[in-house]
Structure formats: C-alpha cells, structure tokens
C-alpha positions as CSV (number, residue, x, y, z in Angstrom):
1,M,-47.8,17.4,-43.5
2,N,-44.2,17.2,-42.1
3,E,-44.3,20.7,-40.6
4,K,-47.7,19.8,-38.6
5,V,-45.8,16.9,-36.9
6,N,-42.8,19.3,-35.8
7,T,-45.1,22.0,-34.5
8,W,-46.9,19.6,-32.0
9,K,-43.8,17.9,-30.8
10,N,-41.8,20.9,-29.5
11,P,-44.8,21.5,-26.4
12,V,-45.1,18.1,-25.9
13,I,-41.5,17.6,-25.3
14,A,-41.4,20.8,-23.1
15,I,-44.1,19.6,-21.0
16,L,-42.6,16.1,-20.4
17,V,-39.4,17.7,-19.4
18,L,-41.2,20.2,-17.2
19,A,-42.9,17.1,-15.5
20,M,-40.0,15.2,-15.0
21,V,-38.2,18.3,-13.4
22,V,-41.4,18.8,-11.3
23,V,-41.4,14.9,-10.2
24,A,-37.5,15.2,-9.5
25,G,-38.2,18.1,-7.2
26,Y,-41.0,16.5,-5.2
27,F,-38.7,13.5,-4.6
28,Y,-35.9,15.4,-3.6
29,A,-37.7,17.7,-1.2
30,T,-39.7,14.6,0.5
31,R,-36.5,12.2,0.7
32,N,-35.5,10.8,4.1
33,R,-33.0,13.2,5.6
34,E,-31.9,10.8,8.5
35,S,-29.0,9.7,6.6
36,D,-27.7,13.1,5.9
37,T,-27.3,13.7,9.8
38,L,-25.3,10.2,10.2
39,L,-22.8,12.0,8.2
40,T,-22.6,15.0,10.4
41,D,-22.9,13.2,14.0
42,V,-19.5,11.3,14.1
43,S,-16.7,12.8,16.2
44,V,-13.3,12.9,14.8
45,A,-12.0,12.7,18.3
46,D,-13.8,9.3,18.7
47,Q,-12.2,7.7,15.5
48,V,-8.7,8.7,16.6
49,V,-8.8,7.3,20.0
50,T,-10.3,3.9,18.2
51,V,-7.4,4.0,15.7
52,D,-4.9,4.8,18.4
53,G,-6.0,2.0,20.8
54,D,-6.0,-0.7,17.9
55,L,-2.4,0.7,16.7
56,L,-1.2,0.3,20.6
57,K,-2.9,-3.3,20.9
58,T,-1.1,-4.3,17.8
59,L,2.1,-2.9,18.7
60,G,1.9,-4.6,22.1
61,K,1.3,-8.0,20.3
62,L,4.3,-7.3,18.2
63,K,6.7,-6.8,20.9
64,K,5.7,-10.2,22.6
65,L,6.7,-11.9,19.3
66,Q,9.5,-14.3,19.5
67,L,11.2,-15.4,16.2
68,D,12.8,-18.7,15.9
69,D,16.6,-18.2,14.5
70,S,17.0,-22.0,13.6
71,V,15.4,-21.3,10.4
72,F,18.3,-19.6,9.1
73,S,20.5,-22.6,10.2
74,D,18.2,-25.1,8.1
75,P,20.5,-26.4,5.0
76,V,17.2,-25.9,3.0
77,W,17.8,-22.0,3.7
78,Q,21.4,-21.9,3.2
79,S,20.8,-23.5,-0.3
80,L,18.9,-20.6,-1.4
81,R,20.9,-18.4,-3.7
82,D,20.4,-14.8,-4.8
83,F,20.1,-14.3,-8.4
84,G,19.7,-10.7,-8.1
85,R,21.6,-8.3,-10.6
86,T,23.1,-5.1,-10.0
87,L,21.8,-2.3,-12.2
88,S,24.3,-0.1,-14.0
89,S,23.9,3.6,-13.7
90,E,22.5,5.1,-16.8
91,P,23.1,8.6,-18.1
92,K,20.9,11.3,-16.7
93,G,18.4,13.3,-19.3
94,R,18.3,16.7,-19.8
95,V,17.9,19.4,-16.8
96,N,14.4,20.3,-18.0
97,P,12.8,17.6,-19.9
98,F,9.8,19.9,-20.8
99,A,12.0,22.7,-22.3
100,P,12.1,23.0,-26.0
101,L,15.0,21.2,-27.7
102,S,16.9,24.2,-28.9
103,A,17.0,25.4,-25.3
104,S,18.1,22.1,-23.7
105,G,21.1,23.6,-21.4
106,Q,23.4,20.7,-22.1
C-alpha cells in the first residue's frame, strides 16, 4: 500500500512545480516595465552638476563663518585638562605573518 502512495505523489509534485513555473513566467512577462526605464534614463552629468553646486554653496557658507575666539579665554575652557596617554611603541611582528613558522625570516 505504501508503494501506491509514492507512485501518485511524484507526478502530482511535478505538475505543481510546472504550474508554479508557468505562473511565475506569466507574471514576469506581464510586469510593468516603466520602473526599468527610470533606472536607465538618469544622466550622470546632471547628478555631478547638482552635487558640485551643493558643494560650492556649502563652501561659500563656510567661508562666511566667523568663530568667536573668546571661548578659549573662558576659565571653564582653561580648567580642562588632557588625560590622554602616550602610547609606547610595541615590537613589530613577523615580516610575513602568513608564512609558516619554520620560514619566519627573523
């Protein structure tokens, strides 16, 4: 009885897979292709001009910017201390770290 169940499952699965391929092909063939042309109609030159124009406007604004130096003479600014540490130099590794250990070259 178990063999009869397996013999009818194989053709049914094949028909279902074939039907899914046909449906997917139909949707692929009838899709809206307007979005595809939007990707190819953009001119690179137009984008460069826009970016350059925005960059030039921003640079013009930065040139007009005036900084107030009185912040650095403020007692609060002068009370700040640098807690940074200088890093000591570490020994360098092998010339070729991927070489086998027997051929380290050191």
